C-alpha positions in Angstrom: 23.9 8.6 -23.5 24.7 10.2 -19.9 23.6 13.3 -21.2 20.2 12.0 -22.2 19.9 10.3 -18.7 20.7 13.2 -17.0 18.1 15.5 -19.1 15.5 12.8 -18.2 16.3 12.8 -14.6 16.1 16.5 -14.6 12.8 16.6 -16.3 11.4 13.8 -13.9 13.0 15.7 -11.1 10.7 19.0 -12.0 7.7 16.6 -12.4 8.3 14.7 -9.3 8.4 18.1 -7.4 5.0 19.1 -8.6 3.6 15.3 -8.2 4.7 15.1 -4.8 4.5 18.8 -3.9 2.3 20.8 -1.5 -0.9 21.1 -3.7 -0.8 17.2 -4.4 -0.1 16.3 -0.7 -3.0 18.8 0.4 -5.2 16.8 -2.1 -4.1 13.7 -0.6 -4.8 14.6 2.8 -7.8 16.9 2.2 -9.5 13.9 0.5 -9.2 11.9 3.6 -10.4 14.7 5.9 -13.4 15.4 3.5 -14.5 11.8 3.5 -14.0 11.7 7.3 -16.5 14.7 7.4 -18.9 13.3 5.0 -19.0 9.9 6.6 -19.3 11.4 10.1 -15.8 10.2 11.3 -16.8 6.6 10.2 -13.3 5.3 11.3 -13.8 6.7 14.8 -17.4 6.2 15.5 -17.4 2.5 14.1 -14.0 1.5 15.0 -15.1 -1.3 17.2 -17.6 -2.5 14.4 -14.5 -2.5 12.0 -12.3 -4.5 14.2 -15.4 -7.0 14.5 -16.1 -7.4 10.9 -12.4 -7.7 9.9 -9.9 -9.7 12.1 -12.6 -10.3 14.4 -14.6 -12.3 11.9 -11.7 -14.5 10.9 -12.9 -17.5 12.7 -16.5 -16.7 12.9 -17.6 -16.5 9.0 -16.0 -19.3 6.6 -16.0 -17.2 3.8 -13.7 -14.6 5.3 -10.8 -17.3 5.0 -11.9 -19.3 1.9 -14.0 -18.0 -1.1 -16.7 -20.5 -2.2 -16.6 -18.7 -5.7 -13.6 -20.1 -7.5 -13.4 -16.8 -9.8 -12.8 -14.8 -6.6 -10.5 -14.7 -3.6 -11.5 -14.6 0.1 -11.7 -11.3 2.1 -8.6 -12.2 4.0 -6.8 -13.1 0.9 -7.5 -9.7 -0.5 -6.3 -8.1 2.7 -2.9 -10.2 2.6 -2.4 -9.5 -1.2 -3.0 -5.7 -0.4 -0.6 -5.7 2.7 1.9 -7.6 0.5 2.1 -4.4 -1.6 2.0 -1.9 1.1 4.1 -3.5 3.9 7.4 -3.2 2.0 10.9 -1.8 2.5 9.2 1.5 3.3 8.1 0.2 6.6 11.9 -0.3 7.6 14.2 1.9 5.5 11.4 4.5 4.8 10.5 5.0 8.6 14.0 5.5 9.3 14.6 8.1 6.5 11.8 9.8 7.8 13.0 10.3 11.1 16.5 11.4 9.9 15.0 13.8 7.5 12.0 15.3 9.4 12.9 14.6 13.1 11.1 12.4 15.4 8.0 14.6 15.3 7.8 12.9 11.7 6.1 10.0 13.5 3.2 12.0 14.8 2.2 13.6 11.5 2.6 9.9 10.0 -0.3 9.0 12.3 -2.3 11.9 11.6 -1.9 11.0 7.7 -2.9 7.4 8.5 -5.9 8.4 10.5 -7.3 10.4 7.6 -5.9 7.9 5.1 -8.1 5.2 6.5 -11.1 7.0 5.1 -9.6 7.5 1.7 -8.8 3.8 1.6 -12.3 3.0 2.9 -13.7 5.2 0.0 -11.5 3.6 -2.7 -12.7 0.2 -1.7 -16.2 0.8 -1.4 -16.1 2.5 -5.2 -14.1 -0.5 -6.3 -16.6 -3.1 -5.2 -19.6 -0.9 -6.3 -18.4 -0.3 -9.8 -16.5 -3.8 -10.5 -17.5 -5.9 -13.4 -16.5 -9.5 -14.5 -13.8 -10.1 -17.1 -13.7 -12.7 -19.7 -12.7 -15.5 -17.4 -15.6 -14.5 -15.1 -13.1 -13.0 -12.4 -13.9 -9.8 -10.8 -12.0 -6.8 -12.2 -12.3 -3.4 -10.4 -10.2 -0.2 -9.3 -10.0 3.1 -10.0 -10.1 2.8 -13.8 -13.6 1.2 -13.4 -15.1 3.9 -11.3 -13.5 6.6 -13.3 -14.8 5.3 -16.6 -18.3 3.9 -15.2 -18.9 6.2 -12.2 -17.3 9.5 -13.1 -18.1 8.8 -16.9 -21.8 8.4 -16.2 -22.0 12.1 -15.0 -23.5 14.5 -17.5 -20.8 15.6 -19.9 -18.0 13.4 -18.1 -17.9 10.3 -20.4 -14.8 11.3 -22.1 -13.2 12.7 -19.3 -13.8 9.3 -17.3 -12.2 7.5 -19.9 -9.2 9.4 -20.4 -8.6 9.6 -16.5 -9.1 5.7 -16.6 -6.7 5.2 -19.3 -4.1 7.5 -17.6 -4.5 5.9 -14.2 -3.9 2.4 -15.9 -0.7 3.6 -17.7 0.7 5.2 -14.5 0.2 1.9 -12.6 2.0 -0.1 -15.2 5.0 2.1 -15.3 4.9 2.3 -11.4 4.8 -1.5 -11.2 7.9 -1.8 -13.0 9.9 0.5 -10.5 8.3 0.9 -7.0 6.7 -2.7 -7.4 9.7 -4.4 -9.0 13.2 -2.9 -9.4 13.2 -1.1 -6.3 12.3 -4.2 -4.4 14.8 -6.2 -6.0 17.5 -3.6 -5.3 16.6 -3.9 -1.5 16.5 -7.5 -1.5 20.2 -7.6 -3.2 21.6 -4.9 -0.8 20.2 -6.9 2.4 21.3 -10.1 1.2 24.8 -9.0 0.1 25.3 -7.3 3.4 25.3 -10.7 5.1 26.5 -13.2 2.5 29.3 -12.7 0.2 28.9 -14.8 -3.0 31.2 -14.4 -5.8 32.4 -10.9 -5.0 31.3 -9.9 -8.4 28.7 -7.3 -8.5 27.0 -8.6 -11.7 27.3 -12.3 -10.9 26.0 -11.8 -7.5 23.1 -9.9 -9.0 22.0 -12.4 -11.5 22.3 -15.0 -8.9 19.8 -13.1 -6.5 17.8 -11.8 -9.5 17.7 -15.2 -11.1 16.3 -16.8 -7.9 13.8 -14.2 -7.4 12.4 -14.4 -11.0 12.1 -18.1 -10.7 10.2 -18.1 -7.5 8.1 -15.2 -8.6 7.1 -16.9 -11.8 5.9 -19.9 -9.9 3.4 -17.5 -8.3 2.7 -14.9 -10.8 2.0 -17.1 -13.8 -0.5 -18.9 -11.7 -2.9 -15.9 -11.4 -4.5 -14.1 -8.7 -5.6 -17.4 -6.8 -1.7 -18.4 -6.6 -0.7 -15.0 -5.6 -3.4 -14.9 -2.9 -2.6 -18.1 -1.8 1.1 -17.3 -1.4 0.4 -13.9 0.2 -2.0 -15.3 3.1 1.0 -17.4 4.0 3.9 -14.9 3.5 2.1 -11.9 5.0 1.2 -13.3 8.4 4.5 -14.7 8.8 6.7 -11.8 7.8 4.5 -9.4 9.8 4.7 -11.6 12.7 8.2 -12.3 12.3 9.1 -8.4 12.3 6.6 -7.5 15.0 8.0 -9.9 17.4 11.6 -8.9 16.8 10.8 -5.2 17.0 9.1 -5.7 20.5 11.8 -7.8 21.7 14.2 -4.9 21.1 12.0 -2.2 22.4 11.1 -4.3 25.5 15.2 -4.5 25.8 15.3 -0.8 25.9 11.9 -0.2 27.9 13.4 2.6 29.9 13.5 4.4 26.6 9.9 4.0 25.6 8.4 7.0 27.3 11.4 9.5 26.4 10.7 8.2 22.6 7.2 9.3 22.9 7.9 12.4 24.5 10.2 13.3 21.8 7.8 12.3 19.1 5.2 14.6 20.7 7.6 17.4 21.5 9.2 17.7 18.3 5.9 17.3 16.2 5.0 21.0 16.9 8.5 22.4 16.5 8.3 24.8 13.5 11.2 23.0 11.9 10.0 19.6 12.8 6.5 20.5 11.2 8.2 21.3 8.1 10.3 18.2 8.0 8.1 16.0 10.2 5.1 16.2 7.8 7.9 15.1 5.7 7.0 12.0 7.4 3.4 12.3 6.4 2.4 15.7 4.7 3.7 19.1 3.5 6.8 20.7 1.9 9.9 19.0 0.2 12.3 17.9 2.4 9.2 16.4 4.1 8.1 15.0 0.9 11.1 12.4 0.8 9.9 10.8 4.1 6.4 10.7 2.7 7.0 9.2 -0.5 9.8 6.7 0.4 8.4 5.8 4.0 5.6 7.3 5.7 3.2 6.7 2.7 3.7 2.9 3.0 0.1 2.2 3.2 -0.6 3.6 -0.4 -3.9 5.3 0.6 -5.2 7.6 -2.2 -3.2 6.0 -4.9 -6.0 3.8 -5.9 -3.4 0.6 -6.2 -4.8 -1.7 -3.5 -8.3 -1.3 -4.5 -7.6 -3.4 -7.4 -7.1 -6.6 -5.3 -9.8 -5.6 -2.6 -12.1 -5.6 -5.8 -11.6 -9.3 -6.3 -12.8 -10.3 -3.1 -15.7 -12.5 -2.7 -17.6 -9.8 -0.7 -21.0 -8.5 -1.5 -21.3 -5.5 0.6 -19.0 -2.7 -0.7 -18.6 -1.2 3.1 -17.5 -4.5 4.1 -14.5 -4.2 2.0 -14.3 -0.6 3.1 -13.8 -1.8 6.5 -11.0 -4.0 5.4 -9.5 -1.0 3.9 -9.7 0.8 7.2 -8.0 -2.1 9.1 -5.3 -2.3 6.2 -4.1 1.3 6.9 -4.4 0.9 10.6 -2.2 -2.2 10.8 0.3 -1.1 8.1 0.9 2.4 9.5 -0.4 2.6 13.1 1.1 -0.8 14.1 4.0 -2.0 11.7 5.5 1.8 11.1 5.2 2.7 14.8 7.1 -0.3 15.8 9.7 0.3 13.4 10.0 4.1 14.6 10.1 3.0 18.3 12.8 0.1 17.9 14.6 3.0 16.1 14.1 5.6 18.8 14.6 3.5 21.9 18.0 1.9 20.5 19.7 4.9 21.0 21.1 5.2 17.4 19.5 8.5 16.8 19.2 11.8 18.5 16.0 12.3 20.1 15.9 16.0 19.8 17.1 16.2 16.3 16.4 12.8 14.7 19.8 12.7 13.4 21.5 9.5 13.2 24.4 9.3 15.5 26.5 6.7 13.5 25.8 8.6 10.0 23.7 5.5 8.9 20.5 6.1 7.1 17.5 4.3 5.6 18.0 0.6 5.7 21.5 0.9 7.3 19.9 2.7 10.3 17.3 0.0 10.8 19.9 -2.8 10.5 21.9 -1.1 13.2 19.1 -1.2 15.6 18.7 -5.0 15.1 22.6 -5.7 15.2 23.1 -3.5 18.2 20.7 -5.8 20.2 21.4 -9.3 18.4 24.7 -8.9 17.0 25.3 -10.7 13.8 21.9 -12.4 14.0 20.4 -8.8 13.9 21.8 -8.6 10.4 20.4 -12.0 9.3 16.9 -11.2 10.8 16.8 -7.7 8.9 18.0 -9.5 5.5 15.2 -12.0 6.0 12.6 -9.5 6.9 13.5 -7.3 3.8 13.6 -10.2 1.8 10.1 -11.2 2.7 8.6 -7.7 2.7 10.3 -6.8 -0.8 9.2 -10.0 -2.4 5.7 -9.9 -1.3 5.6 -6.3 -2.6 6.8 -7.7 -6.0 4.0 -10.1 -5.9 1.1 -7.5 -5.0 2.5 -5.1 -7.6 2.6 -7.7 -10.4 -1.1 -8.1 -9.9 -1.8 -4.2 -9.9 0.2 -4.0 -13.2 -1.6 -7.0 -14.6 -5.0 -5.5 -13.9 -4.1 -2.1 -15.4 -2.9 -4.0 -18.3 -6.0 -5.9 -18.7 -7.9 -2.7 -18.7 -6.0 -1.3 -21.6 -5.3 -4.5 -23.8 -7.9 -7.0 -22.8 -7.6 -10.3 -20.3 -5.8 -12.6 -23.0 -3.0 -10.1 -23.3 -2.1 -10.2 -19.6 0.3 -13.0 -20.0 2.5 -10.5 -22.2 2.9 -8.1 -19.2 3.7 -11.0 -16.8 6.5 -12.1 -18.9 7.8 -8.6 -19.1 7.4 -8.0 -15.3 9.7 -11.2 -14.6 12.3 -9.9 -17.3 12.4 -6.4 -15.3 13.2 -8.5 -12.3 16.3 -9.7 -14.0 17.2 -6.3 -15.2 16.8 -4.8 -11.9 19.2 -7.1 -10.2 22.2 -6.3 -12.2 21.4 -2.6 -13.8 21.7 0.6 -11.6 18.1 1.3 -11.5 17.9 4.7 -9.6 16.7 6.6 -12.6 13.9 4.0 -13.3 13.1 3.8 -9.8 12.7 7.7 -9.6 10.9 7.8 -12.7 8.2 5.1 -11.5 8.0 7.1 -8.0 6.8 9.7 -10.1 4.2 7.6 -11.9 3.2 6.1 -8.6 2.4 9.8 -7.3 0.6 10.4 -10.8 -1.9 7.4 -10.1 -3.3 9.4 -7.0 -4.4 12.5 -9.2 -7.0 10.6 -11.3 -7.9 8.4 -8.5 -8.5 11.0 -6.1 -10.4 13.0 -8.9 -12.7 10.0 -9.0 -13.2 9.6 -5.2 -13.9 13.4 -4.7 -16.4 13.4 -7.5 -18.1 10.1 -6.5 -18.1 11.3 -2.7 -21.7 11.3 -2.8 -22.1 7.7 -3.8 -19.7 6.7 -0.8 -21.9 8.7 1.5 -24.9 7.1 -0.2 -23.6 3.6 0.2 -22.4 4.3 3.7 -25.7 5.8 5.0 -27.3 2.6 3.3 -25.4 0.1 5.4 -25.9 2.3 8.6 -29.6 1.9 8.1 -29.6 -1.7 7.6 -26.8 -2.7 10.0 -27.1 -0.2 12.8 -30.8 0.8 12.8 -32.0 -2.6 11.5 -34.3 -1.1 8.9 -35.0 -4.1 6.8 -37.2 -2.3 4.3 -34.1 -0.5 2.8 -32.7 -1.9 -0.3 -29.0 -2.7 0.0 -26.8 -0.6 -2.5 -24.4 -3.4 -3.9 -23.6 -2.4 -7.4 -23.8 0.2 -10.1 -25.0 -2.2 -12.5 -28.6 -3.8 -12.3 -27.4 -7.6 -13.3 -24.7 -7.5 -10.7 -27.0 -6.0 -8.2 -29.5 -8.6 -8.7 -26.8 -11.3 -8.5 -25.3 -10.0 -5.1 -28.7 -9.6 -3.6 -29.5 -13.1 -4.3 -26.4 -14.4 -2.9 -26.7 -12.2 0.1 -30.1 -13.5 0.9 -28.4 -17.1 0.5 -25.8 -16.1 2.9 -28.3 -14.8 5.5 -30.3 -18.2 5.1 -27.3 -20.2 6.0 
């Protein structure tokens, strides 16, 4: 049995090296660069507009917080559910690992990747809204599988290619949901809890207790469908993000004299040859690089096509509006949360600012925990345990929805209950088994998701440009004669146009 597992691990390792290798990373970053060029630097030129129409609209527009359509969720709920999957342990342990593997310069390359990732996420969300359809329950269903099948598939000679890529994306998403979105998160929760509390002393029993609690609480939410998941996440995400941000700012403030040296270290080491090779490992190129990229810095998931599945369920009518939320999602997840994690580590004196090496030898979650315990004592350990538990549990909820939508695309709406029970069973399994191989396998599937998704984004980049230019003419140039581009499908276009006119009349 061990031999079989070893062979599987070897094969997966070889595939993983390709999936997360230089060509794939160039494709990921290159897509963001291309979409930035094609949209004329939309994330820069319209950043103020993006902030105004996302967080700035929370208290101006009623439908931002609550959807009138019971078959959809609000834009804020869509954002929170997307963030629930992206703001995970990678924002804590992953950033620590990126720094120790790639040096402090990794943080700079993380920022670069995020800046271009904003436009990848924007493009995914625009396409997600434009190609979404309603399922048998009347709920919105969208994502890479739909714009691959109905967008790419509509191009001459690409019908079968679009369908095959859509199926592959869905299969990859399902397998990724069991590892990255489930077992990996459960393992993090168990580790953080047992670091603070000693239950029975027996690993299996402790695992079953923790896994059982997670599974029961998750079942109460997951089995209630998207609306219950969205309601849970709109409460959990703002609290957990605020909880972690405040704690990080307090620690950084306690070491205020180290803020400037930390930034100096980031910029200085970003352009050293050895740091570029490893620091981009925080964001883009080469292998040692890759670990920091896939375990931490790539926490915003731009390019994977995952979060677009929940963004497509929003009550929004304009594709570009949801694209703006995609830009904000990456900005908040990486530029704000990940940067705070990096600064609390770099200012706490627990790593060498010249090399990024851990002084105590601690890595990943242990290094982040050290930053908190050094500042808050035993309460620091409790703080990080709570933060990790919230981050990881919300990720479980978010990925359960992604897996459900992928399963629905393959087997139909009625079959999704089967997936949900399998997902809950995997939580229990992940709490007692050594899930390293499963997590590594799902990490490969996670990367494989990006390939068909980015093929879809690139081949449909002209559609993204057309929709963006259409939005510019109507909203920035005031051209009322231009007909809005809201959907690929005439029936939904007419429905959304009528709704848009109704919204403007209110």
